[in-house]
N, C-alpha and C positions, 0 to 999 in steps of 0.2 A: 296926201298918201298916194303912193304909186300903185297902178293897177296892172293886171294881166288879163288876157282874153280867154275865157272858157266857153267853148261852143259859140263864139261870136259875141259874148256878153262880158262886160267888165267885172272883174273880181278883185278885191283888195286884200292881199295876204297881210296878216299881222307880222309875219316873220318868215324867213327862209332858214331852214335847218339843213346843214350840210354834213354829209358823211365823208370822212377822209379815209384814205388808204384802204379802199374797198376792192381794189383790183390788184392781184399779186404782181403782174407785170409792171404796173405803174409804180408800185412800191420799189421794185428793183430799179426802174428807170431813173428815179430820183435819189437812189441810194439811201432810202429810209429803212428804219428797223421795222420788222413785221410786228404789228400790234397784237397784244394778247386780249384786247377787248375792242369794242366798237369805238371809233374816233368820231367825235361830234363837235361842231362849232356852229356859230350862228351868224347870219347876215340880217341886218334890220331891213324894214320896208324901204328905207331910203337908198339901199343898195340896188334895188330893182330898176332895170332900164331896158329899153329896146334899141339903144345905140351901142355899138361896139367901138370902144376907144383903144388906141394902141399905147397911150402914154398917160400916166397920172403920177406925177412927181418922179417916176422912173418908167422904163419900158415894162409893159404888161405881158403876162403869159396867159394863154387860154387853156381851159380844161373843159371839154365837152361832156355833158352829163344828161342822163335820163332824170327828168324832174317829175315828181309825183305830187299831186294835189290832194289835200285832205278835205273830204266832205263827209259830214256825219261820223267822224272818228275813224274813217277808213280811207284808203287810197282809191279815189274814184275818177281821177283824170290824169293824163300824162302829157308832157311837152318836152321840148329840147331846150336846154339852157347852157350857158357858158359861165363857168366860175372863173372870173378874172383874178389874177394873183400878181402881187408885187414880189417876184421871186427873190430878188436881192434882199429886200427887207425881211421877207419871211425867213431866209437863211440866217440872217443876223438874230432875229427873235428866237428861232429854234436853238441856235447855238448857246443862247443865254437862258434857255428854259422858260421863255416868256410866252404869253398868249399870242396867237396869230392874227387877231382881229385887225390890227393896223394894216396888215398885208392882204387881208381877205374880205374885209367888211366895209371898205370905203364906198363912197357914192359911185354908182354905176358898175359895181363889181359883180352883180348878178344879172347877166343879160338873158332875158327870157323871151322865148318864142310864144306862139299861141298854144293853148291847151285844148285837149279833146277828151270827152268822157270815155271811160273804158270800163268794160264789164268784168274782165278777169285779167289777172297778172300771172303770166306763166313764163317759163324759161326761154321762150322765143322772143320776148320783148328785148329790143336792142336799139342802139343808136349808130348812126354813121355821120361822120363829119368830113366834108371835103373843103379844101381851101384852093381857090382858083382851079377847081375841077379835079384836083388830086385827092384821093381818099387818104386821110391822115389818121383818123381814129375810128375804130369799130369795136363794139363789145356790148355786153348786156347782162341780163339777169343770170344767165348760165355761168358767167365768169365772176360774178360777185361773191366775195367772201361772206357778206351778210345780205341775204335776200330781202325783198321788200317787206314781207310779213315779219321777219325777225327785226328789221329796222323799226317798223311801226310799233311792235310790242315793247322794244327797248325805249323808244322815245316817250311812250305813254307813261313810263315809270318816272319820268323827270319833267315833262312839259305838259301843259294844257294845249291841246291841238285844236286850234280854231278852224272853222270852215274857211277854205281858201289858202291856208298855210301850205307852203311848198317845201318838199324835201328833195334836195339834190343828192343823188345816191352814189356819188363817186365817179371817177373818170378812168377809162382804160388808158393804156400806153399811147404815146403819140403827142403829148403836150409840147408846147413850144411858145416862142415869142410871137406876138402879134405884129405884123408889118402893116403900116398904113397903106390903104388902097386895095388890099387883097379882099377877095370875096369869100365869105364863109357861108356854107350851106349845111345846115343840120337837119337831120330827119330821125324820126322814131318809127321803127318797124316792128311788126308782130306777125308771126306766121307768114313771112314773106310778103306781107302787105304793108305799104307805107300808111301810117296813121296820121302823121302831121309832119310838115316841114316848114322851115323858115330860112331866110337869107339875110345876111348883114354885110355891108361893106365897111371895113375898118377905117376909122378916121384918125 
């Protein structure tokens, strides 16, 4: 089983739960329809990785996300993650009305940084992604269609949330193709303070 680090100690998530289409600008960016309910899909533990790959049967796309960890049935930790997507395959699956998992849940598709405990989640919680020093994605709770507490309450209606489970809360606009060799730097901020940051060089 794959682990992530929380406050410097390994934690084994049983699953990663992903929220799709949670930022209006990203919905428009990909030409998707506005959902009338929360969009949820899963990644297994085998999807978790600390390596950023640019190719897996086809070129991969990145989506930077605020990731929240469940402890005791509540969101108690935060980290930065990258939801990797086979965009070409996803388009084919969507056009046929089929599930996305083959394009979203493959091995290595949930690139996770370190997590840090957090006492409160407010509208100032945000992410920033730079690629080779250029700011590519920014956004956070203030721009989310479904806020963290709404997400948590909805998920509890359908899933048993185990300690260590991770919820990826959606991506702001600015997604794109991963190029081998470029340097990704993701960070989580709150109230103008950086809580955690990580770097990956795409291979």
